[in-house]
C-alpha positions as CSV (number, residue, x, y, z in Angstrom):
1,M,-30.9,-13.7,-54.1
2,A,-28.8,-15.2,-51.4
3,K,-30.6,-16.6,-48.4
4,V,-29.6,-15.0,-45.1
5,K,-29.3,-17.2,-42.1
6,S,-28.6,-16.4,-38.4
7,L,-25.7,-17.9,-36.6
8,Y,-25.2,-17.7,-32.9
9,R,-21.6,-17.7,-31.6
10,C,-20.0,-17.3,-28.2
11,A,-17.7,-14.2,-28.0
12,D,-15.4,-15.9,-25.5
13,C,-14.8,-19.4,-26.9
14,A,-16.4,-19.2,-30.4
15,H,-18.8,-22.0,-29.7
16,E,-21.7,-22.1,-32.1
17,V,-25.3,-22.9,-31.3
18,A,-28.4,-23.2,-33.4
19,K,-30.4,-20.6,-31.4
20,W,-29.7,-17.9,-28.8
21,V,-29.2,-19.1,-25.2
22,G,-28.4,-17.1,-22.1
23,R,-25.4,-19.3,-21.1
24,C,-22.8,-20.7,-23.5
25,P,-22.7,-24.5,-23.4
26,G,-19.0,-24.5,-24.2
27,C,-17.4,-22.2,-21.6
28,G,-20.3,-21.5,-19.3
29,G,-20.2,-17.7,-19.7
30,W,-23.4,-15.7,-19.3
31,G,-24.5,-13.3,-22.0
32,T,-21.7,-14.0,-24.4
33,I,-23.8,-15.5,-27.2
34,E,-24.0,-13.1,-30.2
35,E,-26.1,-13.3,-33.4
36,M,-24.2,-13.2,-36.7
37,A,-25.7,-13.0,-40.1
38,T,-24.4,-15.4,-42.7
39,S,-25.3,-15.9,-46.4
40,S,-25.4,-19.1,-48.4
41,A,-23.5,-17.2,-51.2
42,A,-20.7,-16.2,-48.8
43,V,-19.0,-19.6,-49.1
44,A,-19.0,-19.4,-52.9
45,V,-17.7,-15.9,-52.9
46,G,-15.0,-16.8,-50.4
47,R,-13.6,-19.5,-52.7
48,R,-13.0,-17.1,-55.6
49,A,-9.4,-16.2,-56.2
50,M,-8.5,-12.5,-55.7
51,L,-5.4,-10.6,-56.7
52,P,-3.4,-9.7,-53.5
53,S,-2.4,-6.1,-53.0
54,T,1.1,-7.1,-52.0
55,A,2.9,-10.1,-53.4
56,A,4.3,-12.8,-51.1
57,T,8.1,-12.5,-50.6
58,P,10.7,-15.0,-49.4
59,I,11.2,-14.9,-45.7
60,S,14.9,-14.5,-46.1
61,S,14.4,-11.1,-47.9
62,I,12.3,-9.6,-45.1
63,D,14.2,-7.0,-43.0
64,S,13.8,-7.7,-39.3
65,T,15.8,-4.9,-37.9
66,H,12.8,-2.6,-37.4
67,T,11.1,-5.2,-35.3
68,Q,13.9,-5.7,-32.8
69,A,13.0,-5.1,-29.1
70,R,13.7,-1.6,-27.7
71,G,14.4,-1.3,-24.0
72,T,12.0,0.6,-21.9
73,G,14.5,1.7,-19.3
74,V,12.8,-0.5,-16.6
75,S,15.2,-3.5,-16.4
76,E,12.8,-5.9,-14.7
77,L,10.1,-5.2,-17.2
78,D,12.5,-5.7,-20.1
79,R,13.5,-9.0,-18.6
80,V,9.9,-10.3,-18.8
81,L,9.3,-8.8,-22.2
82,G,12.4,-10.5,-23.6
83,G,14.6,-7.4,-24.0
84,G,12.1,-4.6,-24.4
85,I,9.1,-3.6,-26.4
86,V,8.9,-4.5,-30.1
87,P,7.7,-1.6,-32.3
88,G,4.1,-2.2,-33.5
89,S,3.4,-4.7,-30.7
90,V,0.5,-4.6,-28.3
91,V,1.2,-5.4,-24.6
92,L,-1.7,-6.1,-22.1
93,L,-0.8,-5.6,-18.4
94,S,-3.5,-6.9,-16.1
95,G,-3.7,-6.9,-12.3
96,E,-5.8,-6.2,-9.3
97,P,-6.9,-2.6,-8.4
98,G,-4.2,-0.7,-6.5
99,V,-1.4,-3.1,-7.3
100,G,0.5,-0.3,-9.1
101,K,-0.2,-0.8,-12.9
102,S,-0.7,2.9,-13.6
103,T,2.4,3.8,-11.6
104,L,4.6,1.3,-13.4
105,L,3.4,2.4,-16.9
106,L,3.8,6.1,-16.1
107,E,7.4,5.3,-15.1
108,V,7.8,3.4,-18.4
109,A,6.5,6.4,-20.4
110,H,8.9,8.7,-18.5
111,R,12.0,6.6,-19.0
112,W,11.0,6.0,-22.7
113,A,10.9,9.7,-23.3
114,R,14.0,10.5,-21.2
115,A,16.3,7.8,-22.7
116,R,15.1,7.9,-26.3
117,D,14.0,11.6,-26.6
118,E,10.8,10.3,-28.2
119,I,7.2,11.2,-27.5
120,A,5.2,8.9,-25.2
121,L,1.4,9.5,-25.0
122,Y,-0.4,8.5,-21.8
123,V,-4.2,8.2,-22.2
124,T,-6.3,7.7,-19.1
125,A,-10.0,7.4,-18.7
126,E,-10.1,6.5,-15.0
127,E,-8.4,9.6,-13.7
128,S,-8.2,13.3,-14.5
129,A,-5.1,14.9,-15.9
130,G,-4.5,16.6,-12.6
131,Q,-4.5,13.3,-10.7
132,V,-2.0,11.8,-13.1
133,R,0.2,14.9,-12.8
134,L,0.2,14.6,-9.0
135,R,1.4,11.0,-9.2
136,A,4.1,12.1,-11.7
137,D,5.3,14.8,-9.3
138,R,5.5,12.2,-6.5
139,T,7.3,9.6,-8.5
140,G,9.5,12.0,-10.5
141,A,8.0,11.0,-13.8
142,V,7.5,14.5,-15.3
143,H,9.1,15.0,-18.7
144,E,8.4,17.4,-21.6
145,K,8.1,14.5,-24.1
146,V,5.5,12.7,-22.0
147,Y,2.0,13.8,-23.3
148,L,-1.1,13.3,-21.3
149,A,-4.7,13.0,-22.4
150,A,-7.8,12.3,-20.3
151,E,-10.1,10.8,-22.9
152,S,-12.4,7.8,-23.1
153,D,-13.6,8.1,-26.8
154,L,-11.6,5.9,-29.2
155,A,-12.0,8.3,-32.1
156,T,-10.6,11.2,-30.0
157,I,-7.7,9.1,-28.9
158,L,-6.8,8.3,-32.5
159,G,-7.0,12.0,-33.2
160,H,-4.5,12.6,-30.4
161,V,-2.2,10.0,-31.9
162,E,-2.2,11.8,-35.3
163,Q,-1.5,15.1,-33.8
164,V,1.2,14.1,-31.2
165,R,2.7,11.2,-33.3
166,P,4.1,9.2,-30.4
167,T,6.3,6.1,-30.6
168,L,4.7,4.7,-27.3
169,L,1.0,4.8,-26.5
170,V,-0.3,3.9,-23.0
171,V,-4.0,3.3,-22.6
172,D,-5.4,3.1,-19.0
173,S,-7.6,1.1,-19.2
174,V,-9.0,-0.8,-22.2
175,Q,-12.2,-1.5,-20.3
176,T,-13.0,2.2,-19.9
177,M,-12.7,3.1,-23.6
178,L,-15.7,3.7,-25.9
179,A,-15.9,2.8,-29.6
180,A,-18.9,4.8,-31.0
181,D,-19.3,2.4,-34.0
182,A,-19.7,-0.6,-31.7
183,D,-22.8,-1.8,-29.8
184,G,-22.9,-2.4,-26.1
185,V,-22.0,-0.5,-22.9
186,I,-18.5,0.6,-21.9
187,G,-16.6,-2.4,-20.6
188,G,-18.8,-4.9,-22.3
189,V,-17.7,-7.8,-24.5
190,T,-18.3,-6.1,-27.8
191,Q,-16.8,-2.7,-26.8
192,V,-13.6,-4.2,-25.3
193,R,-13.1,-6.3,-28.4
194,S,-13.7,-3.4,-30.8
195,V,-11.4,-1.1,-28.9
196,T,-8.6,-3.7,-28.7
197,A,-8.9,-4.6,-32.4
198,A,-8.7,-0.9,-33.4
199,L,-5.7,-0.2,-31.2
200,T,-4.0,-3.4,-32.6
201,S,-4.6,-2.3,-36.1
202,L,-3.2,1.1,-35.2
203,A,0.0,-0.5,-33.8
204,K,0.5,-2.8,-36.8
205,A,0.0,0.0,-39.4
206,S,2.0,2.8,-37.7
207,G,4.6,0.9,-35.7
208,I,3.6,2.5,-32.5
209,A,4.1,0.3,-29.4
210,V,0.9,0.1,-27.4
211,L,0.6,-0.7,-23.7
212,L,-2.9,-1.5,-22.5
213,V,-4.0,-1.7,-18.9
214,G,-6.6,-4.5,-18.2
215,H,-8.9,-5.1,-15.3
216,V,-9.2,-8.6,-13.7
217,T,-12.1,-10.6,-12.4
218,K,-12.6,-12.0,-8.9
219,D,-10.7,-15.1,-10.1
220,G,-7.7,-13.1,-11.2
221,A,-8.2,-13.6,-14.9
222,V,-8.3,-10.8,-17.4
223,A,-11.7,-9.2,-17.6
224,G,-13.5,-9.3,-20.9
225,P,-13.6,-11.9,-23.7
226,R,-10.9,-14.5,-24.1
227,T,-10.4,-13.2,-27.6
228,L,-8.8,-10.1,-26.0
229,E,-5.7,-12.1,-25.1
230,H,-5.6,-13.5,-28.6
231,L,-5.6,-10.1,-30.2
232,V,-2.6,-8.7,-28.3
233,D,1.0,-9.9,-28.6
234,V,2.0,-10.0,-25.0
235,V,0.0,-10.6,-21.8
236,L,1.5,-9.7,-18.5
237,Q,0.2,-10.3,-15.0
238,F,1.0,-7.8,-12.3
239,E,0.8,-9.4,-8.9
240,G,1.2,-8.1,-5.3
241,D,0.2,-8.6,-1.8
242,K,-1.4,-5.7,0.1
243,H,0.6,-6.6,3.2
244,S,3.9,-6.5,1.3
245,T,5.7,-3.9,-0.9
246,L,6.9,-6.6,-3.3
247,R,5.4,-6.7,-6.8
248,M,5.9,-9.2,-9.5
249,V,5.3,-9.2,-13.2
250,R,4.8,-12.6,-14.9
251,G,4.5,-13.3,-18.6
252,I,1.4,-15.3,-19.5
253,K,1.8,-14.9,-23.3
254,N,4.7,-13.5,-25.3
255,R,5.1,-13.8,-29.0
256,F,8.6,-12.3,-28.9
257,G,10.2,-14.2,-26.0
258,S,9.8,-16.7,-23.2
259,T,7.0,-16.8,-20.6
260,D,9.2,-18.2,-17.9
261,E,10.7,-14.9,-16.8
262,V,9.6,-12.9,-13.7
263,G,10.2,-9.3,-12.9
264,C,10.4,-8.1,-9.3
265,F,9.5,-4.6,-8.1
266,E,9.1,-2.8,-4.8
267,M,6.5,-0.2,-4.1
268,R,8.0,2.8,-2.3
269,E,6.7,6.3,-1.4
270,A,8.6,7.7,-4.3
271,G,7.2,5.3,-6.8
272,I,8.0,1.8,-8.0
273,A,11.6,0.5,-8.1
274,C,13.2,-2.5,-9.7
275,V,14.6,-5.2,-7.4
276,D,17.5,-6.9,-9.2
277,D,18.2,-9.3,-6.3
278,P,14.9,-10.2,-4.6
279,S,16.5,-13.0,-2.5
280,G,17.5,-10.5,0.1
281,L,13.8,-9.7,0.8
282,F,13.1,-13.3,1.7
283,L,16.0,-13.9,4.0
284,H,16.5,-12.8,7.6
285,H,20.1,-11.7,7.9
286,R,21.5,-12.8,11.2
287,E,25.0,-13.4,12.5
288,T,24.4,-16.9,13.9
289,S,22.1,-19.8,13.0
290,V,18.8,-20.1,14.9
291,A,16.9,-23.3,15.6
292,G,13.8,-23.8,13.5
293,T,15.1,-22.1,10.3
294,A,16.2,-23.5,7.0
295,V,17.0,-21.8,3.7
296,T,15.9,-23.1,0.3
297,V,15.9,-21.9,-3.3
298,A,12.6,-21.6,-5.2
299,M,12.3,-21.3,-8.9
300,D,9.8,-18.7,-10.1
301,G,9.8,-19.4,-13.8
302,K,13.5,-19.3,-14.8
303,R,14.5,-17.1,-11.9
304,P,15.9,-18.7,-8.7
305,M,15.1,-16.9,-5.4
306,L,16.3,-17.9,-2.0
307,G,13.7,-18.1,0.7
308,E,13.7,-18.9,4.4
309,V,11.4,-21.4,6.0
310,Q,10.7,-21.2,9.7
311,G,9.3,-23.8,12.0
312,L,8.1,-23.8,15.6
313,T,6.9,-26.6,17.9
314,V,5.1,-26.0,21.2
315,D,4.0,-28.8,23.6
316,T,0.2,-28.7,24.2
317,Q,-2.4,-30.6,26.2
318,A,-5.1,-30.2,23.6
319,P,-6.4,-33.4,22.1
320,A,-6.0,-32.0,18.6
321,P,-2.7,-30.1,18.3
322,R,-2.8,-27.1,16.0
323,R,-1.1,-26.9,12.6
324,A,-0.7,-23.4,11.3
325,V,0.9,-22.7,7.9
326,S,1.7,-19.3,6.3
327,G,3.2,-19.0,2.8
328,L,3.4,-22.8,2.3
329,D,1.1,-25.4,0.9
330,Y,-0.9,-26.7,3.9
331,N,-1.4,-30.2,2.4
332,R,2.3,-30.7,1.7
333,V,3.3,-29.5,5.1
334,A,0.9,-31.9,6.7
335,M,2.4,-34.7,4.6
336,V,6.0,-33.7,5.6
337,L,5.0,-33.7,9.3
338,A,3.6,-37.2,8.9
339,V,6.7,-38.5,7.3
340,L,8.9,-36.9,10.0
341,Q,7.1,-38.8,12.7
342,S,6.4,-42.1,11.0
343,R,9.7,-42.5,9.1
344,C,12.2,-40.5,11.2
345,G,10.9,-40.7,14.8
346,V,10.5,-37.0,15.2
347,F,7.7,-37.1,17.8
348,I,5.4,-34.0,17.1
349,A,2.0,-35.6,17.6
350,K,1.5,-33.8,20.9
351,S,2.9,-30.4,19.8
352,D,1.4,-27.4,18.0
353,V,3.4,-27.0,14.8
354,Y,3.8,-23.6,13.0
355,A,5.5,-23.3,9.6
356,A,5.9,-20.1,7.7
357,T,8.1,-18.2,5.2
358,V,9.8,-14.9,5.6
359,G,9.0,-11.6,3.8
360,G,5.7,-12.7,2.4
361,M,7.2,-15.3,0.0
362,R,5.0,-18.1,-1.1
363,L,6.6,-21.6,-1.5
364,V,4.2,-24.1,-3.0
365,E,6.6,-26.2,-5.1
366,P,7.7,-29.7,-3.9
367,A,11.4,-28.5,-3.8
368,A,10.7,-26.9,-0.4
369,D,9.6,-30.1,1.3
370,L,13.1,-30.9,2.7
371,A,13.5,-27.3,4.0
372,V,10.1,-27.6,5.8
373,A,11.2,-30.9,7.3
374,M,14.6,-29.6,8.5
375,A,13.1,-26.5,10.0
376,V,10.4,-28.4,12.0
377,A,13.0,-31.0,13.1
378,S,15.4,-28.2,14.1
379,A,12.7,-26.6,16.2
380,A,11.6,-29.9,17.8
381,T,15.2,-30.8,18.8
382,D,16.2,-27.2,19.5
383,R,19.3,-27.5,17.3
384,A,20.2,-25.1,14.6
385,L,21.3,-26.1,11.1
386,P,24.9,-25.2,10.2
387,K,25.4,-21.6,9.1
388,G,25.6,-21.2,5.4
389,M,23.7,-24.3,4.5
390,V,20.9,-24.4,1.8
391,V,18.4,-27.3,1.7
392,L,16.8,-28.6,-1.5
393,G,14.7,-31.7,-2.2
394,E,11.3,-33.2,-2.5
395,V,10.2,-35.6,0.2
396,G,8.1,-38.7,-0.6
397,L,5.8,-40.7,1.6
398,A,8.4,-43.4,2.0
399,G,10.8,-40.8,3.3
400,E,13.0,-40.6,0.2
401,V,14.5,-37.3,-1.0
402,R,13.8,-36.9,-4.7
403,Q,15.4,-34.7,-7.4
404,V,13.9,-31.3,-8.2
405,T,14.0,-29.3,-11.5
406,G,16.6,-26.7,-12.1
407,L,18.9,-27.9,-9.3
408,S,22.1,-26.7,-11.0
409,R,20.7,-23.2,-11.3
410,R,19.4,-23.2,-7.7
411,L,22.8,-24.2,-6.4
412,A,24.6,-21.5,-8.5
413,E,22.3,-18.8,-7.1
414,A,23.0,-20.0,-3.5
415,E,26.7,-20.1,-4.1
416,R,26.6,-16.6,-5.6
417,L,25.0,-15.3,-2.4
418,G,27.7,-16.8,-0.2
419,F,26.2,-20.2,0.9
420,T,29.0,-22.7,1.5
421,E,27.1,-26.0,2.0
422,A,24.1,-27.7,0.3
423,L,21.9,-30.6,1.4
424,V,20.6,-32.1,-1.8
425,P,19.2,-35.3,-3.3
426,T,21.7,-37.8,-4.7
427,G,22.9,-37.5,-8.3
428,V,23.8,-33.8,-8.4
429,E,26.5,-32.6,-10.7
430,R,29.5,-31.5,-8.7
431,T,31.8,-30.1,-11.3
432,G,32.6,-26.4,-11.0
433,R,31.1,-26.2,-7.5
434,K,33.1,-24.5,-4.7
435,M,30.4,-25.2,-2.1
436,T,30.3,-28.4,-0.2
437,I,27.6,-30.8,-1.6
438,R,26.0,-33.3,0.8
439,E,23.9,-35.8,-1.0
440,V,21.2,-37.6,1.0
441,P,19.0,-40.5,-0.2
442,D,16.3,-40.1,2.4
443,L,15.0,-37.8,5.1
444,G,16.6,-39.9,7.9
445,A,20.0,-39.5,6.4
446,A,19.5,-35.7,6.0
447,L,18.6,-35.4,9.7
448,A,21.5,-37.6,10.7
449,I,24.0,-35.4,8.8
450,V,23.1,-32.3,10.7
451,G,22.4,-34.1,14.0
452,L,18.7,-33.8,14.2
453,R,17.7,-37.4,14.5
454,Q,15.3,-37.8,17.5
455,R,14.1,-40.8,19.4
456,R,10.4,-41.2,20.3
457,G,11.0,-40.0,23.8
458,G,12.1,-36.6,22.6
459,R,15.9,-36.9,23.2
460,P,18.0,-36.1,20.1
461,R,20.0,-39.0,18.7
462,A,23.7,-38.5,18.3
463,D,24.9,-38.5,14.8
464,A,28.1,-40.0,13.5
465,A,30.2,-36.9,13.8
466,E,29.2,-36.5,17.5
467,M,30.0,-40.1,18.2
468,A,33.4,-39.7,16.6
469,E,34.1,-36.8,18.9
């Protein structure tokens, strides 16, 4: 008779230990160690050859037409998914409470049924059927082919699928579903993994596209075991600020496309709407240029978005002037301010400096360094940058302006939106550009081009153009 041994393995990272412990030595998770029974004869049995039920076929003879992506009708979501939802795939959408996950997926179910005339089943365990109907009335997502079930039992949900036979299944949320044949409480590691595995098997066997809603932890990660992300095909992160109506969907994992795409949405009273051109939300449209502002182009994944950086300097008698930053990296702003004063003579040591972005945009990449420097220098000298100018570049401690990634795509986006002049690092490709490209090797040259050089006494230094006049 085979000897039975006990093996203890972490449900999150699969780290194995000789005995049960409360905390996993591999990932540090609490209560994730599970006991697994193994047999010494299992290894020998596993090595025996078995006749497969289906023979292996050449990859060239496999038909891939039935696995092509199908559009959901929500353009921004299709962008992140790589064209749409693949039949038989499982998509996990995670996000903080109240960000709009249920609203977005209800809209997806509505457009799926309206455009394709196919049945979409929306299963919810967090709300009643009446609450979902009220949201559908408010957002205009009522359709006869959208079926609704307020259930939390996995077996009952599978019964609904057999009766309704949908082509799209939305489960809200996976942490509130109960698998009767699995141990643990609802939302626990074992339950979440069992429910996800069962829904994944359903999707692969029947070809139904499954959309799962997932909760997040305090750190913003998907709640539950890490194996949850390995079981599904696509993992999306739904982000949003409670002070802004802008919402973004980012791809964390995608077996059918790239993870560099970002989808932009706007929460409105009538529901959620796609934002095809989000640059307008991050720019303040005015007729004339104002001192203390600079426009740059940020790359969010593969998507370029224009943003406006604003700076303000105020003289103060305080021994420690204030530095206030909003929407920018505080450490990088402090570095840029130090370079401005040390390398370029912009005297701001006795001034309160404020730097912020417009529209709730967050710029943390080094490509915004030059825009921050130009905005603060413009505020310190009370001189505005030329209208229609976009600023791009990373600033080093020596004052040099360095190249940034995706510069060509950034300039193309700025040119599309009507900008006629660009202040960029040296070495940019000029072919095919209608806008004026001004290359600068360092921060001092950039300030001189737009007439923002300043002596230590505070008086602006005349640039070459002014001296010629």
